C-alpha positions as CSV (number, residue, x, y, z in Angstrom):
1,M,117.0,123.6,67.3
2,T,116.1,126.2,70.7
3,Q,114.7,124.8,74.1
4,S,110.9,126.0,73.0
5,S,110.9,124.4,70.0
6,L,111.3,120.7,72.0
7,P,107.7,118.6,72.5
8,I,106.8,119.0,76.1
9,G,103.9,117.5,78.2
10,E,100.6,119.7,78.6
11,P,100.8,122.2,81.2
12,V,99.0,120.6,84.6
13,E,97.2,123.6,86.4
14,Y,97.8,123.5,90.1
15,V,95.5,122.1,92.6
16,S,96.2,121.8,96.1
17,V,96.8,117.5,97.2
18,S,97.4,116.4,100.6
19,P,98.5,113.0,101.9
20,P,96.5,110.6,102.8
21,K,95.1,111.2,106.3
22,R,94.2,108.5,109.2
23,K,90.7,108.2,109.3
24,I,87.8,105.6,109.1
25,Y,86.1,105.1,105.7
26,K,82.7,103.3,105.7
27,G,80.9,101.3,102.7
28,Q,77.8,99.2,102.8
29,F,79.9,95.9,103.2
30,V,83.0,97.1,104.8
31,E,84.3,99.6,106.9
32,M,88.2,100.5,106.9
33,R,89.9,101.7,110.1
34,P,93.6,103.0,111.1
35,T,95.6,99.7,112.1
36,D,95.8,99.3,115.7
37,P,98.1,96.7,116.6
38,E,96.7,96.2,120.5
39,A,92.8,96.0,119.2
40,D,93.7,94.1,115.8
41,I,96.7,91.5,116.2
42,E,94.6,88.4,117.6
43,E,92.2,88.6,114.8
44,L,94.4,89.4,112.0
45,Y,96.7,86.6,112.9
46,I,93.5,84.6,113.6
47,C,92.3,85.1,110.0
48,S,95.5,84.7,108.6
49,H,97.1,82.0,109.7
50,L,96.6,78.4,111.6
51,S,95.6,76.6,107.9
52,E,97.5,76.3,105.1
53,E,94.9,77.7,103.1
54,N,95.3,81.1,105.0
55,E,99.0,81.2,105.0
56,R,98.7,81.2,101.0
57,L,98.1,84.6,100.8
58,W,102.0,86.0,102.1
59,T,102.8,84.1,99.2
60,Y,104.0,87.7,96.8
61,L,103.7,89.7,100.6
62,Y,107.2,91.7,101.6
63,K,106.0,89.7,105.0
64,G,104.6,86.8,106.4
65,P,103.6,84.0,107.4
66,F,104.8,84.3,110.8
67,V,105.4,82.0,113.4
68,S,103.5,83.2,116.3
69,Q,101.1,85.7,116.9
70,D,103.6,88.0,118.9
71,E,106.1,88.0,115.7
72,M,103.4,89.3,113.8
73,M,102.7,91.9,116.4
74,V,106.4,93.0,115.4
75,W,105.2,93.7,111.9
76,V,101.6,95.3,112.6
77,K,103.5,97.7,114.6
78,Q,105.5,98.9,112.2
79,C,102.8,99.0,110.0
80,A,100.5,101.4,112.0
81,S,103.8,104.1,112.5
82,T,104.0,104.7,109.8
83,D,102.4,107.3,107.2
84,D,103.7,106.2,103.8
85,P,103.1,103.4,103.9
86,L,99.9,104.3,105.3
87,F,98.2,101.1,106.6
88,F,94.2,100.2,107.1
89,T,92.9,97.3,108.9
90,I,89.4,96.1,106.7
91,F,86.4,94.8,108.9
92,D,83.6,92.8,107.3
93,K,80.3,94.8,108.4
94,A,78.6,91.9,107.9
95,S,80.2,89.9,110.9
96,G,82.1,92.7,112.6
97,K,85.3,90.8,112.1
98,R,88.7,91.8,111.0
99,V,89.2,90.5,107.5
100,G,92.5,92.2,105.9
101,M,94.6,94.9,105.8
102,L,95.7,97.9,102.9
103,S,97.7,100.5,102.6
104,Y,98.7,104.2,100.6
105,M,102.0,104.0,99.8
106,R,104.7,105.7,97.6
107,I,102.5,108.7,98.1
108,K,103.8,111.8,96.1
109,P,101.7,114.8,96.1
110,E,104.5,117.1,94.4
111,G,103.5,114.7,91.1
112,R,99.6,113.5,92.6
113,S,100.4,110.1,92.3
114,L,100.1,107.2,94.9
115,E,99.7,103.7,95.1
116,L,97.3,101.0,96.7
117,G,99.6,98.3,97.9
118,S,100.3,95.7,100.7
119,I,96.4,94.8,100.0
120,W,94.8,90.9,101.4
121,Y,92.2,89.6,103.0
122,T,91.5,86.7,104.6
123,P,90.5,83.3,102.0
124,A,86.9,83.5,103.6
125,V,85.8,86.8,102.2
126,Q,87.7,87.0,98.6
127,R,85.9,86.6,95.8
128,T,82.8,88.6,97.7
129,K,82.2,92.6,97.4
130,I,84.6,93.2,100.2
131,N,87.7,93.9,97.8
132,T,85.6,95.6,95.2
133,E,84.1,98.4,97.9
134,C,87.6,98.7,99.7
135,I,89.6,99.5,96.3
136,Y,86.5,101.9,95.3
137,L,86.3,103.8,98.7
138,L,89.9,104.5,98.4
139,L,90.2,105.6,94.9
140,K,87.1,107.9,95.2
141,E,89.1,109.6,98.0
142,S,92.2,109.7,95.9
143,F,90.6,111.3,93.0
144,E,87.4,113.3,94.2
145,Q,88.3,114.4,97.5
146,M,92.7,114.5,97.6
147,N,92.8,115.4,93.8
148,Y,95.6,112.8,92.7
149,R,95.5,112.0,89.1
150,R,97.4,108.6,89.2
151,V,96.3,105.7,91.4
152,E,99.2,103.0,90.8
153,W,99.2,99.0,91.7
154,K,101.9,96.7,91.2
155,C,102.2,92.9,91.9
156,N,104.7,90.2,91.5
157,A,104.4,89.6,87.5
158,L,103.6,85.9,88.5
159,N,100.9,86.9,91.2
160,E,98.0,86.1,88.8
161,P,95.2,86.6,91.0
162,S,96.4,90.3,91.3
163,R,97.0,91.2,87.9
164,K,93.7,89.7,87.4
165,A,92.2,91.6,90.0
166,A,93.3,95.2,88.8
167,H,92.3,95.0,85.7
168,R,88.3,93.7,86.8
169,L,88.9,96.7,88.9
170,G,89.7,99.2,85.8
171,F,93.1,99.4,85.9
172,S,95.7,99.4,83.1
173,F,98.4,97.2,82.3
174,E,101.6,99.3,81.3
175,G,104.1,96.6,81.6
176,V,106.9,94.5,83.6
177,F,109.6,95.6,85.0
178,K,112.7,92.5,85.2
179,K,114.6,91.8,88.4
180,N,112.6,95.2,89.9
181,M,113.3,93.6,93.7
182,I,114.5,90.4,95.6
183,V,111.7,89.5,97.8
184,K,112.2,86.8,101.0
185,G,115.6,85.6,98.9
186,H,113.7,85.5,95.4
187,N,113.4,87.5,92.2
188,R,110.5,89.8,91.9
189,D,109.5,91.2,88.3
190,T,107.0,93.6,89.2
191,A,103.6,94.1,86.6
192,W,102.6,97.7,86.9
193,F,99.2,98.8,86.4
194,A,97.7,102.1,86.8
195,M,94.3,104.2,86.7
196,L,93.7,107.6,86.1
197,D,91.6,110.7,86.9
198,D,90.0,111.1,83.3
199,E,89.4,107.2,83.2
200,W,87.8,107.2,87.4
201,P,84.4,108.9,86.2
202,Q,83.4,105.7,84.0
203,I,85.4,103.3,86.3
204,K,83.4,104.6,89.3
205,T,79.8,104.4,87.7
206,N,80.7,101.2,86.6
207,M,82.0,99.9,90.3
208,E,79.0,101.3,91.7
209,R,76.7,99.5,89.0
210,W,78.0,96.3,90.4
211,L,78.3,96.9,94.0
212,Y,75.0,98.5,94.5
213,S,72.3,97.7,92.0
214,D,70.2,94.3,91.8
215,E,71.2,93.6,87.9
216,D,71.7,89.6,87.6
217,G,75.0,88.6,85.6
218,L,76.7,91.8,86.2
219,S,80.6,91.8,84.9
220,L,82.7,94.0,86.3
221,N,85.4,92.8,84.2
222,Q,83.2,93.3,81.1
223,L,81.9,96.7,82.3
224,N,85.4,98.2,83.0
225,E,87.1,96.3,79.7
226,N,86.5,99.2,77.1
227,I,88.3,101.3,79.5
228,Q,91.8,100.4,80.0
229,R,94.4,101.6,77.4
230,H,96.3,98.9,75.4
């Protein structure tokens, strides 16, 4: 059997791809700015600590909760110092307050793939349009401006809210990597999800309809149900 007779993947046309840039993303409900430790730390600490409910958001993240604002500051400075992951601070436009963080990470321009990760929101804005619009803005940038063809979402396999969020947002479940990591001294099996560039146009339509239309009773989960790969 010659090499030319073996099955190979479809050819991929070369397009210019660049890493994500430090920029401001503006939506109707949110604004995301490159993380600025000195400006951001006080509100980020307050909205993610000082109550048991707030501190539960750190359960499945790599770091936190922190014993003090100064300790969190060390971590936030580390976050702001790297290009991969590239962190942004999330602002609720209604209040003007900082309400969380997220990042582009595992950025691979050569393979045209990246991940959205290290995502957290204060409980006060969870289950609002803020999460959906943040992800919408980053997906739109990834597929339409930077020419990526695959955006990934990974989480602890035990993190049921994150798994449900991935499904609702249009990501397809691709499996579980067993014993993938040790995080805070505990085993982590990692659930993998991804969205592809040819799936994005319909997911974009569904997201915009859910975010910006006046229709009552819309379910983004149901709108995206038929798009996911099984």
